[in-house]
Residue frames relative to the residue before (quaternion, step in Angstrom):
aa qw qx qy qz dx dy dz
X 1.0000 0.0000 0.0000 0.0000 0.00 0.00 0.00
X 0.3097 -0.7715 0.5279 0.1739 3.60 -0.61 1.12
X 0.5346 -0.6075 0.4838 0.3334 3.52 -1.18 0.66
X 0.3217 -0.7352 0.5609 0.2036 3.58 -1.08 0.70
X 0.6632 0.3475 -0.3028 0.5897 3.57 1.34 0.14
X 0.0765 0.8304 -0.5385 0.1212 3.56 -0.38 1.26
X 0.5396 -0.5725 0.4877 0.3784 3.60 -1.21 0.39
X 0.2719 -0.7572 0.5744 0.1510 3.56 -1.16 0.67
X 0.0845 -0.7668 0.6350 0.0411 3.55 -1.06 0.81
X 0.1308 -0.8012 0.5806 0.0628 3.62 -0.03 1.26
X 0.1228 0.7845 -0.5920 0.1378 3.57 -0.85 0.99
X 0.5234 -0.6273 0.4690 0.3356 3.57 -1.19 0.44
X 0.5006 0.6065 -0.4088 0.4629 3.52 0.87 1.14
X 0.1645 -0.7287 0.6482 0.1472 3.56 -1.20 0.58
X 0.1514 -0.7938 0.5870 0.0493 3.53 -0.62 1.18
X 0.2076 -0.7713 0.5923 0.1062 3.56 -0.98 0.91
X 0.6167 -0.5417 0.4034 0.4045 3.61 -1.10 0.54
X 0.7991 0.2707 -0.2303 0.4848 3.55 -0.90 1.00
X 0.6008 0.5895 -0.3604 0.4019 3.60 1.21 -0.39
X 0.4212 -0.6900 0.5342 0.2472 3.55 -1.13 0.74
X 0.0187 0.7968 -0.6030 0.0337 3.56 -1.07 0.77
X 0.1604 -0.7703 0.6100 0.0940 3.60 -0.41 1.17
X 0.0900 -0.8078 0.5825 0.0117 3.57 -0.99 0.85
X 0.2373 -0.7117 0.6380 0.1736 3.53 -1.18 0.66
X 0.1582 -0.8117 0.5603 0.0469 3.58 -0.51 1.20
X 0.0617 0.8394 -0.5341 0.0799 3.57 -0.49 1.18
X 0.6171 0.5391 -0.3680 0.4393 3.62 1.05 -0.56
X 0.5734 -0.6259 0.3989 0.3469 3.63 -0.89 0.88
X 0.6661 0.5109 -0.3288 0.4327 3.62 0.90 -0.83
X 0.7056 0.4328 -0.2762 0.4884 3.59 1.01 -0.72
X 0.5438 0.5614 -0.4060 0.4737 3.57 1.21 -0.31
X 0.6423 0.5053 -0.3106 0.4855 3.58 1.05 -0.82
X 0.6307 0.5383 -0.3269 0.4534 3.59 1.01 -0.80
X 0.6679 0.4953 -0.2999 0.4676 3.57 0.91 -0.91
X 0.6280 0.5258 -0.3393 0.4627 3.60 0.97 -0.78
X 0.6420 0.5219 -0.3160 0.4643 3.58 1.01 -0.84
X 0.6864 0.4881 -0.2895 0.4547 3.59 0.86 -0.95
X 0.6458 0.5073 -0.3209 0.4718 3.58 1.02 -0.73
X 0.6765 0.5035 -0.2945 0.4495 3.57 0.94 -0.90
X 0.7682 0.3495 -0.1797 0.5053 3.59 1.02 -0.80
X 0.3528 -0.7504 0.4771 0.2913 3.58 1.36 -0.08
X 0.4468 0.6907 -0.4418 0.3580 3.55 0.97 0.90
X 0.4958 -0.6498 0.4998 0.2868 3.54 -1.31 0.39
X 0.2068 -0.7363 0.6160 0.1889 3.55 -1.30 0.25
X 0.4922 -0.6982 0.4545 0.2523 3.54 -1.23 0.50
X 0.2225 -0.7435 0.6182 0.1246 3.55 -0.92 0.99
X 0.0376 0.7917 -0.6081 0.0451 3.57 -0.84 0.99
X 0.5089 -0.6458 0.4819 0.3029 3.53 -1.07 0.80
X 0.1255 -0.8019 0.5831 0.0339 3.57 -0.73 1.11
X 0.0421 0.7830 -0.6192 0.0427 3.53 -1.01 0.86
X 0.8112 -0.0281 -0.0253 0.5835 3.58 -0.36 1.21
X 0.7791 -0.2834 0.2353 0.5073 3.56 -0.73 -1.07
X 0.6713 0.4855 -0.2993 0.4733 3.60 1.23 0.06
X 0.2080 -0.7473 0.6141 0.1458 3.53 -1.29 0.41
X 0.5877 -0.5751 0.4340 0.3682 3.54 -1.20 0.56
X 0.5100 -0.6695 0.4431 0.3088 3.62 -1.02 0.68
X 0.7542 0.2959 -0.1720 0.5604 3.58 1.21 -0.44
X 0.0157 0.8001 -0.5971 0.0552 3.55 -0.90 0.99
X 0.4049 -0.6846 0.5497 0.2552 3.52 -1.32 -0.34
X 0.4055 -0.6919 0.5303 0.2751 3.57 -0.90 0.83
X 0.1339 -0.7771 0.6082 0.0914 3.52 -1.22 0.49
X 0.2953 -0.7489 0.5742 0.1490 3.52 -1.09 0.82
X 0.3909 -0.6800 0.5623 0.2617 3.57 -1.01 0.81
X 0.2436 -0.8006 0.5353 0.1148 3.55 -0.35 1.27
X 0.7746 -0.1848 0.1142 0.5940 3.55 1.02 -0.79
X 0.4230 -0.6415 0.5736 0.2837 3.52 -1.33 0.42
X 0.3089 -0.7876 0.5102 0.1552 3.56 -0.59 1.17
X 0.7916 -0.1334 0.1217 0.5837 3.57 0.97 -0.84
X 0.1657 -0.7517 0.6309 0.0973 3.52 -1.16 0.74
X 0.2600 -0.7848 0.5512 0.1122 3.55 -0.94 0.96
X 0.6233 -0.5561 0.3920 0.3855 3.62 -1.16 0.52
X 0.6212 0.5619 -0.3293 0.4359 3.59 1.20 -0.54
X 0.5651 -0.5811 0.3971 0.4306 3.59 1.25 -0.36
X 0.5212 0.6120 -0.4182 0.4229 3.55 1.28 -0.12
X 0.0658 -0.8013 0.5932 0.0419 3.56 -1.24 0.33
X 0.2964 -0.6860 0.6277 0.2183 3.50 -1.36 0.37
X 0.0252 -0.8082 0.5881 -0.0170 3.57 -0.78 1.02
X 0.2870 -0.7228 0.6018 0.1818 3.54 -1.26 0.53
X 0.0246 -0.8215 0.5683 -0.0398 3.56 -0.62 1.14
X 0.1757 -0.7612 0.6122 0.1223 3.54 -1.33 0.32
X 0.5154 -0.6554 0.4681 0.2928 3.54 -1.03 0.86
X 0.1821 -0.8190 0.5406 0.0622 3.55 -1.01 0.81
X 0.8416 -0.1147 0.1344 0.5104 3.64 0.30 -1.16
X 0.4321 -0.6822 0.5298 0.2592 3.55 -1.03 0.86
X 0.0085 -0.8007 0.5986 -0.0220 3.56 -1.07 0.77
X 0.2978 -0.7033 0.6102 0.2105 3.53 -1.37 0.35
X 0.4158 -0.7030 0.5211 0.2475 3.57 -0.92 0.91
X 0.2111 -0.7758 0.5855 0.1040 3.57 -0.85 1.02
X 0.7848 -0.0929 0.0909 0.6060 3.56 1.07 -0.75
X 0.2807 -0.7426 0.5849 0.1666 3.57 -1.12 0.69
X 0.1819 -0.7919 0.5801 0.0574 3.54 -0.87 1.03
X 0.1422 -0.7988 0.5824 0.0503 3.57 -1.04 0.83
X 0.2800 0.7963 -0.4872 0.2240 3.55 0.92 0.94
X 0.7366 0.3317 -0.1997 0.5546 3.58 1.26 -0.30
X 0.7127 -0.4157 0.3167 0.4680 3.57 -1.26 -0.05
X 0.7454 0.2735 -0.1701 0.5836 3.57 1.13 -0.66
X 0.5564 -0.6136 0.4402 0.3466 3.57 -1.15 0.54
X 0.1401 -0.7339 0.6551 0.1122 3.52 -1.30 0.53
X 0.1799 -0.7803 0.5873 0.1180 3.55 -1.27 0.25
X 0.3377 -0.6463 0.6350 0.2551 3.49 -1.30 0.52
X 0.0485 -0.8508 0.5216 -0.0409 3.56 -0.55 1.15
X 0.2698 -0.6967 0.6378 0.1872 3.48 -1.39 0.38
X 0.3308 -0.7514 0.5341 0.2020 3.59 -0.73 1.01
X 0.3097 -0.7770 0.5342 0.1222 3.52 -1.01 0.94
X 0.1466 -0.7848 0.5977 0.0731 3.56 -0.87 0.94
X 0.5400 -0.6169 0.4676 0.3305 3.55 -1.24 0.45
X 0.5310 -0.5731 0.5046 0.3674 3.53 -1.25 0.42
X 0.5609 -0.6348 0.4131 0.3343 3.62 -1.14 0.50
X 0.3661 0.7539 -0.4808 0.2579 3.59 1.27 0.07
X 0.2972 -0.7845 0.5260 0.1399 3.59 -0.78 1.05
X 0.4768 -0.6480 0.5124 0.3005 3.53 -1.21 0.54
X 0.4191 -0.6690 0.5482 0.2762 3.56 -1.26 0.47
X 0.5128 -0.6888 0.4173 0.2973 3.56 -0.73 1.08
X 0.6386 0.5332 -0.3369 0.4410 3.61 1.00 -0.77
X 0.6686 0.4828 -0.2982 0.4805 3.59 0.96 -0.87
X 0.6392 0.5227 -0.3290 0.4583 3.58 1.05 -0.74
X 0.6352 0.5188 -0.3265 0.4698 3.58 1.04 -0.76
X 0.6405 0.5185 -0.3198 0.4676 3.58 1.02 -0.82
X 0.6342 0.5263 -0.3175 0.4690 3.56 1.02 -0.85
X 0.6558 0.5147 -0.3155 0.4533 3.58 0.90 -0.89
X 0.6342 0.5471 -0.3303 0.4352 3.58 1.00 -0.78
X 0.7150 0.4303 -0.2625 0.4845 3.59 0.81 -0.98
X 0.5978 0.5577 -0.3548 0.4536 3.58 1.13 -0.64
X 0.6718 0.4916 -0.3064 0.4616 3.58 0.89 -0.90
X 0.5984 0.5495 -0.3622 0.4569 3.61 1.06 -0.65
X 0.6892 0.4739 -0.2746 0.4743 3.56 0.88 -0.99
X 0.6393 0.5283 -0.3310 0.4501 3.58 0.95 -0.84
X 0.6482 0.5185 -0.3154 0.4600 3.59 0.99 -0.80
X 0.6777 0.4803 -0.2916 0.4743 3.58 0.99 -0.82
X 0.6799 0.4895 -0.2882 0.4637 3.58 1.06 -0.73
X 0.8453 0.1897 -0.0270 0.4987 3.56 0.80 -1.05
X 0.4447 -0.7277 0.4251 0.3034 3.60 1.31 0.15
X 0.7418 0.2803 -0.2434 0.5585 3.57 1.06 0.68
X 0.5428 -0.5977 0.4735 0.3521 3.55 -1.26 0.40
X 0.5393 -0.6118 0.4748 0.3309 3.53 -1.24 0.52
X 0.0991 -0.7744 0.6233 0.0444 3.56 -0.94 0.92
X 0.2274 -0.8049 0.5317 0.1332 3.61 -0.06 1.24
X 0.4174 -0.7062 0.5155 0.2476 3.55 -1.05 0.80
X 0.5762 -0.5852 0.4433 0.3592 3.55 -1.16 0.59
X 0.6047 0.5761 -0.3471 0.4265 3.58 1.09 -0.72
X 0.7116 0.4808 -0.2656 0.4382 3.57 0.99 -0.83
X 0.4718 0.7217 -0.4187 0.2851 3.59 1.26 -0.24
X 0.5679 0.6066 -0.3876 0.3991 3.60 1.19 -0.33
X 0.6875 0.4681 -0.2746 0.4826 3.60 1.22 -0.42
X 0.6088 -0.5568 0.4050 0.3941 3.62 -1.11 0.58
X 0.6231 -0.5802 0.3849 0.3563 3.54 -1.11 0.77
X 0.6326 0.5555 -0.3456 0.4145 3.59 0.92 -0.82
X 0.6588 0.4972 -0.3137 0.4695 3.60 0.95 -0.81
X 0.6617 0.5092 -0.3158 0.4508 3.58 0.95 -0.84
X 0.6450 0.5017 -0.3183 0.4805 3.57 1.03 -0.74
X 0.6759 0.5105 -0.3019 0.4376 3.57 0.80 -1.00
X 0.6123 0.5913 -0.3410 0.3991 3.56 1.11 -0.66
X 0.7544 0.3384 -0.2056 0.5235 3.60 1.18 -0.42
X 0.6067 0.5471 -0.3581 0.4521 3.59 1.26 0.17
X 0.4717 -0.6936 0.4677 0.2787 3.61 -1.07 0.70
X 0.0805 0.8092 -0.5726 0.1035 3.58 0.58 1.15
X 0.4872 -0.6219 0.5231 0.3198 3.55 -1.21 0.57
X 0.6725 -0.5183 0.3428 0.4019 3.58 -1.21 0.49
X 0.6645 0.4854 -0.3390 0.4560 3.68 0.81 -0.78
X 0.6354 0.5240 -0.3320 0.4597 3.59 1.06 -0.68
X 0.6482 0.5010 -0.3154 0.4790 3.57 0.99 -0.81
X 0.6461 0.5176 -0.3242 0.4578 3.57 0.98 -0.82
X 0.6304 0.5248 -0.3311 0.4665 3.59 0.99 -0.80
X 0.6488 0.5157 -0.3105 0.4655 3.56 0.98 -0.85
X 0.6479 0.5283 -0.3122 0.4514 3.58 0.95 -0.89
X 0.7055 0.4819 -0.2657 0.4466 3.57 1.00 -0.79
X 0.5541 0.5964 -0.3992 0.4218 3.60 1.23 -0.22
X 0.2319 -0.8164 0.5221 0.0842 3.55 -0.88 0.94
X 0.6892 0.3810 -0.3012 0.5377 3.58 1.14 0.58
X 0.4937 -0.6832 0.4570 0.2840 3.57 -0.84 0.97
X 0.6353 0.5135 -0.3670 0.4450 3.69 0.88 -0.68
X 0.6443 0.5142 -0.3262 0.4626 3.62 1.01 -0.76
X 0.6502 0.5047 -0.3230 0.4672 3.59 0.97 -0.80
X 0.6619 0.4988 -0.3144 0.4628 3.58 0.96 -0.82
X 0.6330 0.5188 -0.3310 0.4695 3.59 1.03 -0.73
X 0.6154 0.5452 -0.3282 0.4652 3.57 1.06 -0.79
X 0.6884 0.4778 -0.2786 0.4692 3.57 0.88 -0.96
X 0.6139 0.5536 -0.3529 0.4383 3.59 1.02 -0.76
X 0.6664 0.4861 -0.3028 0.4775 3.60 0.91 -0.88
X 0.6457 0.5204 -0.3183 0.4592 3.57 0.98 -0.86
X 0.6707 0.5041 -0.2925 0.4588 3.57 0.94 -0.91
X 0.6124 0.5417 -0.3526 0.4552 3.60 1.02 -0.72
X 0.6647 0.5013 -0.3079 0.4605 3.59 0.94 -0.85
X 0.7234 0.4409 -0.2663 0.4598 3.57 0.76 -0.98
X 0.5872 0.5870 -0.3807 0.4070 3.60 1.08 -0.61
X 0.6170 0.5386 -0.3453 0.4581 3.59 1.02 -0.75
X 0.6845 0.4812 -0.2886 0.4655 3.58 0.88 -0.95
X 0.6661 0.5061 -0.3047 0.4554 3.58 0.94 -0.87
X 0.6494 0.5165 -0.3163 0.4599 3.55 0.99 -0.84
X 0.6446 0.5135 -0.3133 0.4718 3.60 1.00 -0.83
X 0.6609 0.5008 -0.3016 0.4706 3.58 0.96 -0.89
X 0.6496 0.5277 -0.3161 0.4468 3.56 0.98 -0.85
X 0.6533 0.5021 -0.3101 0.4743 3.60 0.99 -0.83
X 0.6373 0.5262 -0.3252 0.4595 3.59 1.03 -0.80
X 0.6470 0.5156 -0.3191 0.4624 3.56 1.01 -0.79
X 0.6504 0.5113 -0.3232 0.4595 3.58 0.99 -0.80
X 0.6495 0.5065 -0.3182 0.4694 3.59 1.00 -0.81
X 0.6494 0.5178 -0.3169 0.4579 3.58 0.98 -0.86
X 0.6475 0.5150 -0.3165 0.4641 3.58 1.00 -0.83
X 0.6604 0.5104 -0.3091 0.4559 3.57 0.99 -0.82
X 0.7011 0.4471 -0.2597 0.4910 3.58 1.17 -0.61
X 0.5593 -0.6312 0.3782 0.3819 3.54 1.29 0.04
X 0.5894 0.5425 -0.3809 0.4617 3.59 1.23 0.32
X 0.3380 -0.7233 0.5634 0.2127 3.52 -1.28 0.36
X 0.1222 -0.7876 0.6025 0.0426 3.57 -0.88 1.00
X 0.2588 -0.7797 0.5534 0.1376 3.57 -0.69 1.11
């Protein structure tokens, strides 16, 4: 059972369930937050921060391990996204902010296997153009929806990731990614052809 009162860590990052996020903790208030989470084995909430406002929906993250501790009190930690939540109220009783949250679950709507296969095909094309290899999903990550696992390796902009996080149905997230992949595939294919032409002409294109 997850706590409905959690520490908040506003950052210019959108974390998705299942995604890995290494963090360097240096501010005294967040060092205290990390000590609290380690001592109580509890999660904290990552929320996208912009200026003086934070997004209403975020994702909890679990500290999987402490990578390094420094004599200054700073630390490097490795975290993973866990559960989407909506902020109901923000509390300022400690050095760091806390929030009363409501956890968000997906609708029971099922994906269509044919559409999922089509999505996988275009995703693999883009992954090959971006990283020169096909995507090899890990068995460990299979517990998370396919859309989150795909988004975790794609160069989505922060607003796009936030939109994806706020969607509460896997078919809608997959449809969102399919449209995004169609757009980027055109650009990647054009860039790839330009690079091949430049190489054939003896020039280098970055």
